[in-house]
mmCIF file of the N, C-alpha and C atoms, coordinates in Angstrom:
data_MODEL
# 
_entry.id   MODEL 
# 
loop_
_atom_site.group_PDB 
_atom_site.id 
_atom_site.type_symbol 
_atom_site.label_atom_id 
_atom_site.label_alt_id 
_atom_site.label_comp_id 
_atom_site.label_asym_id 
_atom_site.label_entity_id 
_atom_site.label_seq_id 
_atom_site.pdbx_PDB_ins_code 
_atom_site.Cartn_x 
_atom_site.Cartn_y 
_atom_site.Cartn_z 
_atom_site.occupancy 
_atom_site.B_iso_or_equiv 
_atom_site.pdbx_formal_charge 
_atom_site.auth_seq_id 
_atom_site.auth_comp_id 
_atom_site.auth_asym_id 
_atom_site.auth_atom_id 
_atom_site.pdbx_PDB_model_num 
ATOM 1   N N  . UNK A 1 1  ? 29.945 -86.089 23.517 1.00 0.00 ? 1  UNK A N  1 
ATOM 2   C CA . UNK A 1 1  ? 31.392 -86.020 23.623 1.00 0.00 ? 1  UNK A CA 1 
ATOM 3   C C  . UNK A 1 1  ? 31.866 -87.222 24.429 1.00 0.00 ? 1  UNK A C  1 
ATOM 4   N N  . UNK A 1 2  ? 32.959 -87.791 23.997 1.00 0.00 ? 2  UNK A N  1 
ATOM 5   C CA . UNK A 1 2  ? 33.524 -88.961 24.657 1.00 0.00 ? 2  UNK A CA 1 
ATOM 6   C C  . UNK A 1 2  ? 34.633 -88.520 25.613 1.00 0.00 ? 2  UNK A C  1 
ATOM 7   N N  . UNK A 1 3  ? 34.288 -88.349 26.887 1.00 0.00 ? 3  UNK A N  1 
ATOM 8   C CA . UNK A 1 3  ? 35.237 -87.842 27.881 1.00 0.00 ? 3  UNK A CA 1 
ATOM 9   C C  . UNK A 1 3  ? 36.407 -88.797 28.078 1.00 0.00 ? 3  UNK A C  1 
ATOM 10  N N  . UNK A 1 4  ? 36.166 -90.086 27.955 1.00 0.00 ? 4  UNK A N  1 
ATOM 11  C CA . UNK A 1 4  ? 37.269 -91.050 28.110 1.00 0.00 ? 4  UNK A CA 1 
ATOM 12  C C  . UNK A 1 4  ? 38.312 -90.877 27.011 1.00 0.00 ? 4  UNK A C  1 
ATOM 13  N N  . UNK A 1 5  ? 37.864 -90.606 25.806 1.00 0.00 ? 5  UNK A N  1 
ATOM 14  C CA . UNK A 1 5  ? 38.791 -90.384 24.700 1.00 0.00 ? 5  UNK A CA 1 
ATOM 15  C C  . UNK A 1 5  ? 39.656 -89.156 24.969 1.00 0.00 ? 5  UNK A C  1 
ATOM 16  N N  . UNK A 1 6  ? 39.032 -88.089 25.436 1.00 0.00 ? 6  UNK A N  1 
ATOM 17  C CA . UNK A 1 6  ? 39.768 -86.857 25.727 1.00 0.00 ? 6  UNK A CA 1 
ATOM 18  C C  . UNK A 1 6  ? 40.770 -87.090 26.851 1.00 0.00 ? 6  UNK A C  1 
ATOM 19  N N  . UNK A 1 7  ? 40.365 -87.783 27.887 1.00 0.00 ? 7  UNK A N  1 
ATOM 20  C CA . UNK A 1 7  ? 41.276 -88.048 29.006 1.00 0.00 ? 7  UNK A CA 1 
ATOM 21  C C  . UNK A 1 7  ? 42.422 -88.972 28.598 1.00 0.00 ? 7  UNK A C  1 
ATOM 22  N N  . UNK A 1 8  ? 42.204 -89.803 27.593 1.00 0.00 ? 8  UNK A N  1 
ATOM 23  C CA . UNK A 1 8  ? 43.294 -90.646 27.078 1.00 0.00 ? 8  UNK A CA 1 
ATOM 24  C C  . UNK A 1 8  ? 44.417 -89.800 26.477 1.00 0.00 ? 8  UNK A C  1 
ATOM 25  N N  . UNK A 1 9  ? 44.097 -88.608 26.016 1.00 0.00 ? 9  UNK A N  1 
ATOM 26  C CA . UNK A 1 9  ? 45.097 -87.730 25.397 1.00 0.00 ? 9  UNK A CA 1 
ATOM 27  C C  . UNK A 1 9  ? 45.504 -86.561 26.297 1.00 0.00 ? 9  UNK A C  1 
ATOM 28  N N  . UNK A 1 10 ? 45.162 -86.654 27.552 1.00 0.00 ? 10 UNK A N  1 
ATOM 29  C CA . UNK A 1 10 ? 45.558 -85.631 28.518 1.00 0.00 ? 10 UNK A CA 1 
ATOM 30  C C  . UNK A 1 10 ? 47.080 -85.515 28.595 1.00 0.00 ? 10 UNK A C  1 
ATOM 31  N N  . UNK A 1 11 ? 47.786 -86.600 28.335 1.00 0.00 ? 11 UNK A N  1 
ATOM 32  C CA . UNK A 1 11 ? 49.247 -86.600 28.383 1.00 0.00 ? 11 UNK A CA 1 
ATOM 33  C C  . UNK A 1 11 ? 49.834 -85.612 27.392 1.00 0.00 ? 11 UNK A C  1 
ATOM 34  N N  . UNK A 1 12 ? 49.116 -85.363 26.286 1.00 0.00 ? 12 UNK A N  1 
ATOM 35  C CA . UNK A 1 12 ? 49.610 -84.413 25.293 1.00 0.00 ? 12 UNK A CA 1 
ATOM 36  C C  . UNK A 1 12 ? 49.645 -83.002 25.895 1.00 0.00 ? 12 UNK A C  1 
ATOM 37  N N  . UNK A 1 13 ? 48.626 -82.665 26.645 1.00 0.00 ? 13 UNK A N  1 
ATOM 38  C CA . UNK A 1 13 ? 48.565 -81.351 27.292 1.00 0.00 ? 13 UNK A CA 1 
ATOM 39  C C  . UNK A 1 13 ? 49.730 -81.204 28.269 1.00 0.00 ? 13 UNK A C  1 
ATOM 40  N N  . UNK A 1 14 ? 49.962 -82.218 29.083 1.00 0.00 ? 14 UNK A N  1 
ATOM 41  C CA . UNK A 1 14 ? 51.073 -82.162 30.039 1.00 0.00 ? 14 UNK A CA 1 
ATOM 42  C C  . UNK A 1 14 ? 52.415 -82.058 29.311 1.00 0.00 ? 14 UNK A C  1 
ATOM 43  N N  . UNK A 1 15 ? 52.534 -82.730 28.204 1.00 0.00 ? 15 UNK A N  1 
ATOM 44  C CA . UNK A 1 15 ? 53.768 -82.703 27.424 1.00 0.00 ? 15 UNK A CA 1 
ATOM 45  C C  . UNK A 1 15 ? 54.069 -81.293 26.908 1.00 0.00 ? 15 UNK A C  1 
ATOM 46  N N  . UNK A 1 16 ? 53.052 -80.613 26.430 1.00 0.00 ? 16 UNK A N  1 
ATOM 47  C CA . UNK A 1 16 ? 53.238 -79.251 25.916 1.00 0.00 ? 16 UNK A CA 1 
ATOM 48  C C  . UNK A 1 16 ? 53.520 -78.284 27.059 1.00 0.00 ? 16 UNK A C  1 
ATOM 49  N N  . UNK A 1 17 ? 52.822 -78.436 28.174 1.00 0.00 ? 17 UNK A N  1 
ATOM 50  C CA . UNK A 1 17 ? 53.001 -77.531 29.316 1.00 0.00 ? 17 UNK A CA 1 
ATOM 51  C C  . UNK A 1 17 ? 54.431 -77.592 29.844 1.00 0.00 ? 17 UNK A C  1 
ATOM 52  N N  . UNK A 1 18 ? 55.034 -78.753 29.832 1.00 0.00 ? 18 UNK A N  1 
ATOM 53  C CA . UNK A 1 18 ? 56.405 -78.886 30.331 1.00 0.00 ? 18 UNK A CA 1 
ATOM 54  C C  . UNK A 1 18 ? 57.380 -77.960 29.602 1.00 0.00 ? 18 UNK A C  1 
ATOM 55  N N  . UNK A 1 19 ? 57.065 -77.628 28.372 1.00 0.00 ? 19 UNK A N  1 
ATOM 56  C CA . UNK A 1 19 ? 57.936 -76.745 27.595 1.00 0.00 ? 19 UNK A CA 1 
ATOM 57  C C  . UNK A 1 19 ? 57.878 -75.298 28.078 1.00 0.00 ? 19 UNK A C  1 
ATOM 58  N N  . UNK A 1 20 ? 56.887 -74.976 28.887 1.00 0.00 ? 20 UNK A N  1 
ATOM 59  C CA . UNK A 1 20 ? 56.719 -73.630 29.433 1.00 0.00 ? 20 UNK A CA 1 
ATOM 60  C C  . UNK A 1 20 ? 57.040 -73.620 30.928 1.00 0.00 ? 20 UNK A C  1 
ATOM 61  N N  . UNK A 1 21 ? 58.151 -74.197 31.292 1.00 0.00 ? 21 UNK A N  1 
ATOM 62  C CA . UNK A 1 21 ? 58.508 -74.345 32.704 1.00 0.00 ? 21 UNK A CA 1 
ATOM 63  C C  . UNK A 1 21 ? 58.731 -72.996 33.400 1.00 0.00 ? 21 UNK A C  1 
ATOM 64  N N  . UNK A 1 22 ? 58.989 -71.934 32.642 1.00 0.00 ? 22 UNK A N  1 
ATOM 65  C CA . UNK A 1 22 ? 59.191 -70.620 33.238 1.00 0.00 ? 22 UNK A CA 1 
ATOM 66  C C  . UNK A 1 22 ? 57.893 -69.947 33.654 1.00 0.00 ? 22 UNK A C  1 
ATOM 67  N N  . UNK A 1 23 ? 56.774 -70.457 33.177 1.00 0.00 ? 23 UNK A N  1 
ATOM 68  C CA . UNK A 1 23 ? 55.474 -69.886 33.523 1.00 0.00 ? 23 UNK A CA 1 
ATOM 69  C C  . UNK A 1 23 ? 55.051 -70.392 34.885 1.00 0.00 ? 23 UNK A C  1 
ATOM 70  N N  . UNK A 1 24 ? 54.611 -69.515 35.741 1.00 0.00 ? 24 UNK A N  1 
ATOM 71  C CA . UNK A 1 24 ? 54.395 -69.879 37.139 1.00 0.00 ? 24 UNK A CA 1 
ATOM 72  C C  . UNK A 1 24 ? 53.081 -70.614 37.420 1.00 0.00 ? 24 UNK A C  1 
ATOM 73  N N  . UNK A 1 25 ? 52.075 -70.467 36.596 1.00 0.00 ? 25 UNK A N  1 
ATOM 74  C CA . UNK A 1 25 ? 50.776 -71.060 36.926 1.00 0.00 ? 25 UNK A CA 1 
ATOM 75  C C  . UNK A 1 25 ? 50.448 -72.242 36.015 1.00 0.00 ? 25 UNK A C  1 
ATOM 76  N N  . UNK A 1 26 ? 50.855 -73.412 36.429 1.00 0.00 ? 26 UNK A N  1 
ATOM 77  C CA . UNK A 1 26 ? 50.660 -74.655 35.680 1.00 0.00 ? 26 UNK A CA 1 
ATOM 78  C C  . UNK A 1 26 ? 49.174 -74.914 35.438 1.00 0.00 ? 26 UNK A C  1 
ATOM 79  N N  . UNK A 1 27 ? 48.353 -74.608 36.434 1.00 0.00 ? 27 UNK A N  1 
ATOM 80  C CA . UNK A 1 27 ? 46.916 -74.897 36.329 1.00 0.00 ? 27 UNK A CA 1 
ATOM 81  C C  . UNK A 1 27 ? 46.252 -74.091 35.221 1.00 0.00 ? 27 UNK A C  1 
ATOM 82  N N  . UNK A 1 28 ? 46.691 -72.840 35.032 1.00 0.00 ? 28 UNK A N  1 
ATOM 83  C CA . UNK A 1 28 ? 46.142 -72.026 33.940 1.00 0.00 ? 28 UNK A CA 1 
ATOM 84  C C  . UNK A 1 28 ? 46.470 -72.649 32.587 1.00 0.00 ? 28 UNK A C  1 
ATOM 85  N N  . UNK A 1 29 ? 47.721 -73.053 32.416 1.00 0.00 ? 29 UNK A N  1 
ATOM 86  C CA . UNK A 1 29 ? 48.130 -73.677 31.160 1.00 0.00 ? 29 UNK A CA 1 
ATOM 87  C C  . UNK A 1 29 ? 47.390 -74.992 30.935 1.00 0.00 ? 29 UNK A C  1 
ATOM 88  N N  . UNK A 1 30 ? 47.201 -75.753 31.996 1.00 0.00 ? 30 UNK A N  1 
ATOM 89  C CA . UNK A 1 30 ? 46.484 -77.023 31.897 1.00 0.00 ? 30 UNK A CA 1 
ATOM 90  C C  . UNK A 1 30 ? 45.042 -76.779 31.432 1.00 0.00 ? 30 UNK A C  1 
ATOM 91  N N  . UNK A 1 31 ? 44.389 -75.799 32.021 1.00 0.00 ? 31 UNK A N  1 
ATOM 92  C CA . UNK A 1 31 ? 43.005 -75.510 31.673 1.00 0.00 ? 31 UNK A CA 1 
ATOM 93  C C  . UNK A 1 31 ? 42.882 -75.100 30.199 1.00 0.00 ? 31 UNK A C  1 
ATOM 94  N N  . UNK A 1 32 ? 43.745 -74.218 29.752 1.00 0.00 ? 32 UNK A N  1 
ATOM 95  C CA . UNK A 1 32 ? 43.709 -73.782 28.354 1.00 0.00 ? 32 UNK A CA 1 
ATOM 96  C C  . UNK A 1 32 ? 44.017 -74.956 27.428 1.00 0.00 ? 32 UNK A C  1 
ATOM 97  N N  . UNK A 1 33 ? 44.977 -75.792 27.811 1.00 0.00 ? 33 UNK A N  1 
ATOM 98  C CA . UNK A 1 33 ? 45.328 -76.953 27.005 1.00 0.00 ? 33 UNK A CA 1 
ATOM 99  C C  . UNK A 1 33 ? 44.181 -77.941 26.881 1.00 0.00 ? 33 UNK A C  1 
ATOM 100 N N  . UNK A 1 34 ? 43.483 -78.181 27.969 1.00 0.00 ? 34 UNK A N  1 
ATOM 101 C CA . UNK A 1 34 ? 42.352 -79.108 27.929 1.00 0.00 ? 34 UNK A CA 1 
ATOM 102 C C  . UNK A 1 34 ? 41.206 -78.542 27.096 1.00 0.00 ? 34 UNK A C  1 
ATOM 103 N N  . UNK A 1 35 ? 40.982 -77.237 27.197 1.00 0.00 ? 35 UNK A N  1 
ATOM 104 C CA . UNK A 1 35 ? 39.948 -76.616 26.359 1.00 0.00 ? 35 UNK A CA 1 
ATOM 105 C C  . UNK A 1 35 ? 40.296 -76.751 24.880 1.00 0.00 ? 35 UNK A C  1 
ATOM 106 N N  . UNK A 1 36 ? 41.564 -76.584 24.552 1.00 0.00 ? 36 UNK A N  1 
ATOM 107 C CA . UNK A 1 36 ? 42.003 -76.746 23.166 1.00 0.00 ? 36 UNK A CA 1 
ATOM 108 C C  . UNK A 1 36 ? 41.820 -78.191 22.701 1.00 0.00 ? 36 UNK A C  1 
ATOM 109 N N  . UNK A 1 37 ? 42.091 -79.138 23.582 1.00 0.00 ? 37 UNK A N  1 
ATOM 110 C CA . UNK A 1 37 ? 41.913 -80.548 23.244 1.00 0.00 ? 37 UNK A CA 1 
ATOM 111 C C  . UNK A 1 37 ? 40.445 -80.868 22.990 1.00 0.00 ? 37 UNK A C  1 
ATOM 112 N N  . UNK A 1 38 ? 39.557 -80.343 23.814 1.00 0.00 ? 38 UNK A N  1 
ATOM 113 C CA . UNK A 1 38 ? 38.118 -80.550 23.621 1.00 0.00 ? 38 UNK A CA 1 
ATOM 114 C C  . UNK A 1 38 ? 37.669 -79.920 22.304 1.00 0.00 ? 38 UNK A C  1 
ATOM 115 N N  . UNK A 1 39 ? 38.139 -78.719 22.023 1.00 0.00 ? 39 UNK A N  1 
ATOM 116 C CA . UNK A 1 39 ? 37.774 -78.039 20.774 1.00 0.00 ? 39 UNK A CA 1 
ATOM 117 C C  . UNK A 1 39 ? 38.263 -78.831 19.561 1.00 0.00 ? 39 UNK A C  1 
ATOM 118 N N  . UNK A 1 40 ? 39.481 -79.351 19.637 1.00 0.00 ? 40 UNK A N  1 
ATOM 119 C CA . UNK A 1 40 ? 40.016 -80.160 18.541 1.00 0.00 ? 40 UNK A CA 1 
ATOM 120 C C  . UNK A 1 40 ? 39.175 -81.420 18.341 1.00 0.00 ? 40 UNK A C  1 
ATOM 121 N N  . UNK A 1 41 ? 38.765 -82.050 19.431 1.00 0.00 ? 41 UNK A N  1 
ATOM 122 C CA . UNK A 1 41 ? 37.927 -83.253 19.360 1.00 0.00 ? 41 UNK A CA 1 
ATOM 123 C C  . UNK A 1 41 ? 36.583 -82.923 18.691 1.00 0.00 ? 41 UNK A C  1 
ATOM 124 N N  . UNK A 1 42 ? 35.999 -81.806 19.065 1.00 0.00 ? 42 UNK A N  1 
ATOM 125 C CA . UNK A 1 42 ? 34.696 -81.426 18.520 1.00 0.00 ? 42 UNK A CA 1 
ATOM 126 C C  . UNK A 1 42 ? 34.773 -81.094 17.025 1.00 0.00 ? 42 UNK A C  1 
ATOM 127 N N  . UNK A 1 43 ? 35.886 -80.531 16.584 1.00 0.00 ? 43 UNK A N  1 
ATOM 128 C CA . UNK A 1 43 ? 36.009 -80.099 15.189 1.00 0.00 ? 43 UNK A CA 1 
ATOM 129 C C  . UNK A 1 43 ? 36.581 -81.169 14.266 1.00 0.00 ? 43 UNK A C  1 
ATOM 130 N N  . UNK A 1 44 ? 37.021 -82.288 14.807 1.00 0.00 ? 44 UNK A N  1 
ATOM 131 C CA . UNK A 1 44 ? 37.639 -83.331 13.995 1.00 0.00 ? 44 UNK A CA 1 
ATOM 132 C C  . UNK A 1 44 ? 36.614 -84.031 13.120 1.00 0.00 ? 44 UNK A C  1 
ATOM 133 N N  . UNK A 1 45 ? 36.976 -84.205 11.866 1.00 0.00 ? 45 UNK A N  1 
ATOM 134 C CA . UNK A 1 45 ? 36.152 -84.973 10.934 1.00 0.00 ? 45 UNK A CA 1 
ATOM 135 C C  . UNK A 1 45 ? 37.059 -85.980 10.250 1.00 0.00 ? 45 UNK A C  1 
ATOM 136 N N  . UNK A 1 46 ? 36.632 -87.226 10.180 1.00 0.00 ? 46 UNK A N  1 
ATOM 137 C CA . UNK A 1 46 ? 37.491 -88.295 9.662  1.00 0.00 ? 46 UNK A CA 1 
ATOM 138 C C  . UNK A 1 46 ? 37.860 -88.123 8.197  1.00 0.00 ? 46 UNK A C  1 
ATOM 139 N N  . UNK A 1 47 ? 37.098 -87.389 7.437  1.00 0.00 ? 47 UNK A N  1 
ATOM 140 C CA . UNK A 1 47 ? 37.391 -87.260 6.015  1.00 0.00 ? 47 UNK A CA 1 
ATOM 141 C C  . UNK A 1 47 ? 38.527 -86.257 5.750  1.00 0.00 ? 47 UNK A C  1 
ATOM 142 N N  . UNK A 1 48 ? 39.095 -85.686 6.773  1.00 0.00 ? 48 UNK A N  1 
ATOM 143 C CA . UNK A 1 48 ? 40.231 -84.788 6.610  1.00 0.00 ? 48 UNK A CA 1 
ATOM 144 C C  . UNK A 1 48 ? 39.859 -83.348 6.329  1.00 0.00 ? 48 UNK A C  1 
ATOM 145 N N  . UNK A 1 49 ? 38.592 -83.031 6.390  1.00 0.00 ? 49 UNK A N  1 
ATOM 146 C CA . UNK A 1 49 ? 38.137 -81.665 6.120  1.00 0.00 ? 49 UNK A CA 1 
ATOM 147 C C  . UNK A 1 49 ? 37.678 -80.980 7.394  1.00 0.00 ? 49 UNK A C  1 
ATOM 148 N N  . UNK A 1 50 ? 38.496 -81.023 8.419  1.00 0.00 ? 50 UNK A N  1 
ATOM 149 C CA . UNK A 1 50 ? 38.148 -80.408 9.689  1.00 0.00 ? 50 UNK A CA 1 
ATOM 150 C C  . UNK A 1 50 ? 38.072 -78.902 9.542  1.00 0.00 ? 50 UNK A C  1 
ATOM 151 N N  . UNK A 1 51 ? 37.126 -78.294 10.242 1.00 0.00 ? 51 UNK A N  1 
ATOM 152 C CA . UNK A 1 51 ? 36.967 -76.843 10.237 1.00 0.00 ? 51 UNK A CA 1 
ATOM 153 C C  . UNK A 1 51 ? 37.782 -76.274 11.380 1.00 0.00 ? 51 UNK A C  1 
ATOM 154 N N  . UNK A 1 52 ? 38.922 -75.712 11.074 1.00 0.00 ? 52 UNK A N  1 
ATOM 155 C CA . UNK A 1 52 ? 39.830 -75.207 12.096 1.00 0.00 ? 52 UNK A CA 1 
ATOM 156 C C  . UNK A 1 52 ? 39.260 -73.968 12.775 1.00 0.00 ? 52 UNK A C  1 
ATOM 157 N N  . UNK A 1 53 ? 38.579 -73.126 12.045 1.00 0.00 ? 53 UNK A N  1 
ATOM 158 C CA . UNK A 1 53 ? 38.178 -71.829 12.584 1.00 0.00 ? 53 UNK A CA 1 
ATOM 159 C C  . UNK A 1 53 ? 36.701 -71.761 12.937 1.00 0.00 ? 53 UNK A C  1 
ATOM 160 N N  . UNK A 1 54 ? 36.089 -72.860 13.301 1.00 0.00 ? 54 UNK A N  1 
ATOM 161 C CA . UNK A 1 54 ? 34.674 -72.830 13.699 1.00 0.00 ? 54 UNK A CA 1 
ATOM 162 C C  . UNK A 1 54 ? 34.532 -72.339 15.100 1.00 0.00 ? 54 UNK A C  1 
# 
């Protein structure tokens, strides 16, 4: 796994979290968002046939 690539897109997680400003625990949302980003990175295939439900 390329951790630098994932950290380059950390801004996307922060961008989505901002939309949930009423939620009190930012760190929980951040953790779930980063896990989703890692999962998306792992499942991505360049040919466009990514397995969404793996």
